[in-house]
N, C-alpha and C positions, 0 to 999 in steps of 0.2 A: 261347250262350243267356244272356240276362240273369239275374240272381240271382233277381229276383222271379218270372220264368217258371219256373225250376227249382223254387221252392218251391211254386208253384201246381201244377205238374205232379205233384209228390210228394203233394200233398194230394188230388189227384183221381186218383191211381193206382189207387185202390180201385175206380174205375168202369170198369176195363178188363174185358173178357171175350174169349172166343175169337172171338166175332163182331164185337166192338168193340175191336180191339187198339190199344195205344199202341205203334206201331212205332218201332224204334230203329236197325235196321241194314238194308242191302240184303237180307240173308239173310231177315229178318222179313218184308220186303215180298214176296220171292219165295214164302216159304212161304204167306202169305195168298193171293197171287195163284194159286198152283197148287191151293190147297183151294177157292177160289171160282170161278176161271176169269177173274177181272178184279180190278183194284185201282183205287182212286178217286184223282183228283188230290190230295185232301187227305191221303191216306195217303202219297203220294210226297212231299208237303211235310214230313211228319213226320221223315223220315230225312235232310232236307237239313241240312248242317253249315253254319252261318252264318259260320264262320271260313274256308271254302274258297269257291272260285269256283262260285257257284251254277249258271251256265249250263253249265259243264263238268260238274257232277254230274248235271244233268238230262239231258244228252246220253248220259252212261254209263248212266243208269238206263233211259232210253228204249231204248238198244241192247240191254241185258240183257233187258228185258221183251219186246222183239221176238224175240230168240233163243229165249226161253222160251215164246213164243206166248201171252203173257199180255196181255189187252186192258186199256185204260185207259178207264173209264167212270164214270158217277156212281152208277148203280144196277144195272147189269148186266141191264136188261130192254130190250125193243125200243124203248121210248120215248126211250132215251138217245141214238139215232142222230141226227146232226146233219144237217139238210137245209138247203141254202142256197136262200133264196127269191129268186124273180125280182122280187117286189114287196114288200119288207119292210114298207112302211107299211100296205099292205092286210092283210098277215098279222097285224099287231098289232090291227087293228080286228076282223077275223075271230075272233080268239082272246079278245076282250074284254079285252085289256091296254090300259089308258088311258095315253096319252103326252101330254106338253105340247107346246107350239108348237115349242120348240127341238128336241126330239127328232124330232118329225114332219118338220120342215124337213131335219134331218140324214138321216133315213131316205129322204126324197124324193130328196136329192142323190146319195147313195151308190147308189140304185137306177138311176141313169142310166148308171152305168159297167157295161159288158157283163162277164159272167163269162168266165173264161179257159178254154180247152181245154188238155189235157195238153201238147200240143206247143208252145203259146204260152207256157206256164209255163217250159218248157225253154229256149226261145229267149230269153226275158227273163232267166233265170238265167245263160245264156252271155253275154249282153251285160253283166250285172253283173260277171261274173267277169273279162271282157276289160277292163272299165273299172277294176277293182281293180288288174289287172296294169299297165295304162297309167299309173295313179297312182304305183304303186311304181317303175316305170321312170323317170317324170319326177322323182321325188324323188331317186333315186340318180344319175341322168346328166344333170340339168338343165344343168349347167355345160358339157357337151360337145355338147348337141344343137343342131342348126341351127334357125332359125326355123320352117322347113317341118315338120321333125320334131316340134318342140314343139307346133305348131298341130294336127298329126295325133293326137298323144297326147291333147290336151285335148278334141278331138272325140270320141275313144273314151272319155274319162272322162265327158263330157257324155251320150253314149248310155247309159252304164252307170247314171248317176243317174236318167235318164229311165226306164230299165227298172225300177230299183228303185222309183221312185214309182208306176209303172203296176202292178207286181205287188202293191204294198201297197194301192193304192185299189181294185184289182179284187177284193180279198179283204176289204173292210170290212164287207160283207153277212155274211160268215162270222163275223166277230166278233159281229155283232148276233145271229145264230142261236145262237151258244154262249151269249152274255151273257143271253139270254132265258131260259134254263134255270136261272138263278141269281137270278131275281127273288124277292124276299121273304127274302133271306139277310141283310139289314142294310144293303145299299148300294143306292142309287138306280140305276135303269136307266142313266142318263147315266155315272155313276161305273163301273159294271160295263163299259160299252162303252169308257170311257177306258182302264181297266186292261187290258181285252182288246186294244185297239190297241197297247199297249206290248208284249204278248206277240206280236202279229202282226209288229211291227218286229223284234223278236228273231229270229222265224222267217224273215223275209226275209233277214236278215244271215247266218244260219246254214244256210240251205237248200243242200244239196248234190244237185244234179240227177243227178250220175252214179250215185247209189245206187238210182235207179229209183223213188222214192217220189213220190206224188202230193203237190203242195204243200199242197192243202187238208187232207190227212191229217196232214202234218208240222206245219202251222200250228195246227191244232186242239189239238195237244199243248201248244204254247207258250202259246196263248190260255187254255186251261183253267188251266194252271199259274199264270199271271199273275193270273187272276180269283181263284182259290182262295187264293192267298197274300194278296191284297188283303182278302178277306172275313175271313180269319183275323186279320189285323193291324189292320183298320180298322173292321170292322163293329160292334165292341162297345166301349163306353166302358171296360169292364174286360176285358182280354184273357183269353182261356181257351186252354188247350192245343189244338193242331190236332187230336189224336186225340178230344178231347171235343167239337169242333165237328162232326166226322164223326159221332159218336154221336147228337148232337142232331139232326143233319139226317136221319139214318136213322129216328129215332123220329118226326120230323115227317112223313116221307114214309108211314110205316106208319099214322100217325094219319089222314092224308088218305085213304089207301086204305080203311081201316075206316070212316071217316065216309061214303064213297061207297057202300060195301057195306050198311051198316047204316042209313043215313039219319039218323044221329046221331052226336055225338062219342063216341069210345071211352072206356071207364073205364080207370083204372090197371091194374085186373086183367086187361082184355081186351088192353091193350097189352103188358103183361108176358108174356102167353101167346103173342102173336103174334111178339115179340121174343126169346122164350126167355130172359127175364130175371126176377129177382124183383120183387115189387111195390115193395120198399123201393128197389131200384135205379132203377126207373122214376121214383119219386118224387124220388130224388136228382138224376137227369138233369133232371127238370122244374125243380127248384130252381136248378140250375146254369144253365139256359137263360134264367132270368128276367132281364129288362133292368132296370137301375137307373132310378129315376124321380126327377126333379129336385123338390126341396122347394119350388121357385118355380113349379111347374106350376099354372096358373090353374084355379080351381075355382068352380062355380056359373054360372048363365046370364049374369050380368053380368060374370063373370070379375074380380071385385073382391077375391077372396080367393085365397090360395095354399094348397097342399096342406100345407105346413108349419105353417100356423095351426091345423090340426086334429089334429096329432100331439102327444101328451103328451110332456113331457121327463121320462123316468123317473129322471133323476139329480137332478132338482129336487124338493125337498120340497113336499108339499101345504101350503097356508097354515096349516091346522088343526094339522097335525103340526109345523110350524115353530114355531107359537106355543106348543104343548105343550112342545116341547123346551127353548125358551127359558125358559119358567116353571120347568122342572125344573132347569136350570142355575142359576137364581137361588135356588131352595130349597136345593139342594146347598151353594151358597156360603154361604147363612145358617146351615145346619146345621154346616158346617166351621168357621165363625167361633166355635163354642163350644169349639174345641179350641185347644191351645197352637200357636204358630207352627211349632214343630218337628214336632208331630203332623199338623198340617195339610199341611205341606211333604212329609212322608213319604208320606202317602195320595195326594197329588196325583201324585208321582212313581211310586208303585207301581201306581196304577190308571190312569195316562195321562190324568188329568183336564185336564192343560194342553195337551198337544200330540197326544194320542192314542197315545202311545208308552209302553207299560208297562216299567218298569225292574225288574231283578232286585234281590234283597236286597243282593248284592254291589256292584252298581252304585250303589245309593242310599247304601250304606255308605261307598264311596269319596268320594262327594260330601260327606258330613258328616264324613268323616275318623274313622269309628268301624267296629266290627266288623259283619258282617252279622247276627250274633246280637242285637246291641244294636238294630239297626233292626227285627228281628223283634219284639222286646219293645215297642218304641215303637208299631209297627203294631197288635199285639195290644190294648194298652192304648187306642189311639184307637178302634179298632172297638168295644170294650167300651162306651166312653162313647156312641157312636152308636147302640148297640142300646137305649138308654134310650127308654121309651115316648114321652116327650114329644118326642123327636127323629124317632123312626120314624113317628109319626102324619103328620108333614108330607109324608113321601115315600111313604107307603103307597098313596095314590090313583094314583100314576103307575105302579104295578105291575099294576094292574087292567085 
């Protein structure tokens, strides 16, 4: 994990709760899963060690969760079930999800590929396995093979590649079904589908038909993990820890549910009660979830102004204050001119009138080559002069 991620994780560690944990080990994940009955893809991503083979870790985690009978879901409710549509383009229209022409054309094309039955998945997986064996045999024994044997191996390799392509394309609708549930998380639908396709390709490469799993169940695991990782890494300009992404997502789901139930947006107090958190924690999560806004964002109907034009620079002095400070500096300089050069120099060093850095009596003494007591005497004498009414009158107005 990068140093900036570690710093951010530590800063947001106070936002952990029993229901919104920042998981660090497989034991933490199992404990959460046994308590709730399920874990989310985002929680799985929390315990992935970036220094190790991610695919191998995910396989180990998947096997462990299966043995413990712990489901992998987004919410733990019935709405989380993935259903592959016969007509994904029509489904998007029925659900009121708007898509552009590029996505609509893609949905139409993948809808033309028939879904596979279980025995077809096994048959394709066997062809892939046979093609991989033929590839290995060709590499190891190429120099001893006859032309006929070499041709036979290449045909087996081709059949394996065709089977791999068929298994992939027949499950592109599965990717869309999973990606659809992540709309509104910071990535466009097309990006979600693209990342999900990466997960599908991993699933095709790693599928072991001898274990008896349905390919769609196995692929859903990899598709979800690929999409969840992409959202955590790419969805925000400023990356936040995965456990906080999970917390924000749960709060958003709860807010949507309360909005549907009450016909209005929930207050922070209502959200806190529903999530069993303090109001301060809810407000902290809200603040963390806010997206940065560009200072160059157009403003106004004509869009001829930018947001930055309307934000004051708090480090810049107001014109009236700047003028007042300049006049004060000039008055102080005039008053100091009434002192001897040594007295003026001592006061400037002692009170930081030149560079803003105040010197000690000892530091000033070293610069003049005298004792700190002698500098103190010079300072007292100079200040006594400046307390004269004719000097003080010039500066008194600036103190009001």
